[in-house]
C-alpha positions in Angstrom: 0.0 0.0 0.0 1.3 3.5 -0.8 0.0 6.9 0.1 0.1 9.5 -2.7 -0.6 13.1 -2.0 -1.9 15.5 -4.6 0.1 18.6 -5.4 0.1 21.4 -8.0 3.1 21.7 -10.3 4.4 25.3 -10.2 7.4 25.0 -12.5 9.5 22.3 -14.3 13.2 22.2 -14.8 15.9 19.7 -15.7 18.3 18.6 -13.0 21.1 16.3 -14.2 18.9 15.5 -17.2 16.0 14.5 -15.0 12.7 16.4 -15.1 12.0 17.9 -11.8 9.1 20.0 -10.6 8.5 22.5 -7.9 5.2 21.2 -6.5 2.9 22.9 -4.0 1.1 21.0 -1.2 -1.1 23.5 0.6 1.5 26.3 0.8 4.5 23.9 1.2 6.7 23.7 -1.9 8.9 20.6 -2.6 11.1 19.4 -5.4 9.5 16.3 -7.0 10.9 14.0 -9.6 8.7 14.0 -12.8 10.5 11.2 -14.6 7.4 8.9 -14.4 5.1 11.7 -15.5 6.9 13.4 -18.5 3.5 14.7 -19.7 3.1 16.9 -16.5 3.1 20.6 -17.1 3.1 23.7 -14.9 -0.5 24.1 -13.5 -1.2 20.3 -13.6 -1.9 18.3 -10.5 0.2 15.2 -9.8 -0.1 12.4 -7.3 3.2 12.2 -5.4 4.7 9.3 -3.5 8.0 9.6 -1.7 9.2 12.4 -3.9 8.1 11.0 -7.2 5.1 12.1 -9.2 3.4 8.8 -10.1 0.5 10.1 -12.2 -1.1 13.3 -13.5 -4.6 13.9 -12.1 -7.2 16.6 -12.7 -8.2 19.2 -10.1 -11.4 17.5 -9.1 -9.6 14.2 -8.3 -7.0 16.2 -6.3 -9.7 17.9 -4.3 -11.6 14.5 -3.7 -8.4 12.8 -2.6 -7.5 15.6 -0.2 -11.0 15.6 1.3 -10.8 11.8 1.8 -7.4 12.1 3.5 -8.8 14.9 5.7 -11.8 12.8 6.6 -9.6 9.8 7.6 -7.3 12.0 9.6 -10.1 13.8 11.5 -11.4 10.4 12.7 -8.1 9.7 14.5 -8.7 10.2 18.2 -5.0 10.6 18.9 -4.3 13.4 16.3 -7.6 14.8 15.1 -6.1 18.0 13.6 -3.2 17.1 11.3 -1.9 19.6 8.8 -3.5 18.5 5.5 -3.5 20.8 2.4 -6.8 22.4 1.5 -8.4 21.1 -1.6 -7.9 23.2 -4.7 
């Protein structure tokens, strides 16, 4: 099982001949490898797992996934208020 988090691609650049993107997750921006999603463009949403974009998704799927993650997290009695990005 893996957990993929949706993020929005802000910009794309090559780093050592590998496509990399600056991806935003609710205000937090991280460098993400886009080697598995060469079709990704700035403005697209990608599903990211351990620093790799594993698929390009549309905005509604990104929002649905984040809402689902938020729902699961809020049901946790130990940590009911985790920091989860707002849906787009």
